[in-house]
Wavefront OBJ file of the C-alpha trace (Angstrom):
o trace
v -9.313 10.832 1.920
v -7.258 11.200 -1.217
v -7.081 8.261 -3.571
v -4.301 8.401 -6.141
v -5.455 6.246 -9.058
v -2.779 4.907 -11.385
v -3.087 2.866 -14.577
v -3.573 -0.817 -13.606
v -0.820 -2.064 -15.930
v 1.637 0.521 -14.626
v 0.743 -0.330 -11.041
v 1.040 -4.085 -11.464
v 4.265 -3.949 -13.467
v 5.769 -1.559 -10.944
v 5.009 -4.044 -8.162
v 6.208 -6.976 -10.261
v 9.647 -5.477 -10.842
v 10.196 -4.417 -7.216
v 11.981 -6.672 -4.769
v 9.507 -6.671 -1.901
v 9.912 -8.673 1.300
v 9.061 -12.398 0.958
v 5.682 -12.019 2.666
v 4.566 -10.033 -0.403
v 5.258 -12.927 -2.770
v 1.977 -12.269 -4.626
v 3.899 -9.512 -6.434
v 5.980 -12.178 -8.185
v 3.025 -13.497 -10.184
v 1.238 -11.311 -12.723
v -2.041 -13.231 -12.411
v -1.953 -12.731 -8.617
v -1.267 -9.041 -9.125
v -4.192 -8.765 -11.526
v -6.455 -10.508 -9.016
v -5.426 -8.231 -6.151
v -5.733 -5.142 -8.321
v -9.294 -6.110 -9.281
v -10.077 -6.617 -5.578
v -8.550 -3.234 -4.850
v -10.767 -1.631 -7.514
v -13.813 -3.418 -6.093
v -13.086 -2.043 -2.612
v -12.555 1.490 -3.898
v -15.850 1.294 -5.810
v -17.582 0.092 -2.660
v -16.223 2.938 -0.529
v -17.067 5.489 -3.215
v -20.648 4.209 -3.252
v -21.204 4.270 0.512
v -19.235 7.341 1.621
v -20.542 10.878 1.198
v -19.300 12.355 -2.100
v -17.030 14.896 -0.399
v -15.156 12.229 1.599
v -12.937 10.826 -1.132
v -11.049 12.739 -3.803
v -9.888 10.599 -6.726
v -6.677 11.950 -8.226
v -5.628 10.369 -11.541
v -1.850 9.907 -11.390
v -1.258 10.615 -15.098
v -3.262 13.864 -14.885
v -1.405 14.894 -11.725
v 1.913 14.406 -13.502
v 0.686 16.242 -16.617
v -0.806 19.198 -14.722
v 0.628 19.215 -11.218
v -0.465 22.713 -10.265
v -4.139 22.235 -11.187
v -4.330 18.984 -9.246
v -2.422 20.401 -6.282
v -4.940 23.241 -6.153
v -7.826 20.714 -6.254
v -6.244 18.659 -3.482
v -5.668 21.713 -1.294
v -9.215 22.921 -1.937
v -10.551 19.466 -1.043
v -8.579 19.602 2.223
v -9.718 23.155 2.950
v -6.182 24.524 2.728
v -5.069 27.704 0.979
v -2.845 27.731 -2.079
v 0.808 28.473 -1.419
v 3.202 29.363 -4.235
v 5.715 26.879 -2.801
v 3.344 24.138 -4.027
v 3.984 25.112 -7.637
v 6.531 23.044 -9.523
v 7.508 26.105 -11.568
v 8.378 27.924 -8.330
v 10.488 24.996 -7.144
v 12.279 24.686 -10.491
v 13.279 28.352 -10.419
v 14.714 28.124 -6.867
v 18.525 28.033 -6.672
l 1 2 3 4 5 6 7 8 9 10 11 12 13 14 15 16 17 18 19 20 21 22 23 24 25 26 27 28 29 30 31 32 33 34 35 36 37 38 39 40 41 42 43 44 45 46 47 48 49 50 51 52 53 54 55 56 57 58 59 60 61 62 63 64 65 66 67 68 69 70 71 72 73 74 75 76 77 78 79 80 81 82 83 84 85 86 87 88 89 90 91 92 93 94 95 96
C-alpha cells in the first residue's frame, strides 16, 4: 500500500473549501475536520504498527512535489517495478 501523507492543515482546508455532496457535511466544520483527521492519523498509526514494515510506503506529499523523480523511483522500487524514463517530469516537460 502507498500512503500519501499531506500536511494536516493543507488537507483540512482543502476539504473545507470543496463543495462535497451533502452527506459529507463534516467538511463544512473545521472542528469536525480536525477530529476526523486525528482519527485518520490514529488509524494509519495502528496499521503501521501491526503490518509488516514492507507493506506500507509513506510518501510525504511536499517531498514528492519537491523531488518527484526520487519519490517516483522509491514508489516503483517499493512496487517491484522498473524505472521508466517516461516517469520523469523532466522527460514529460521536454515532450512536444
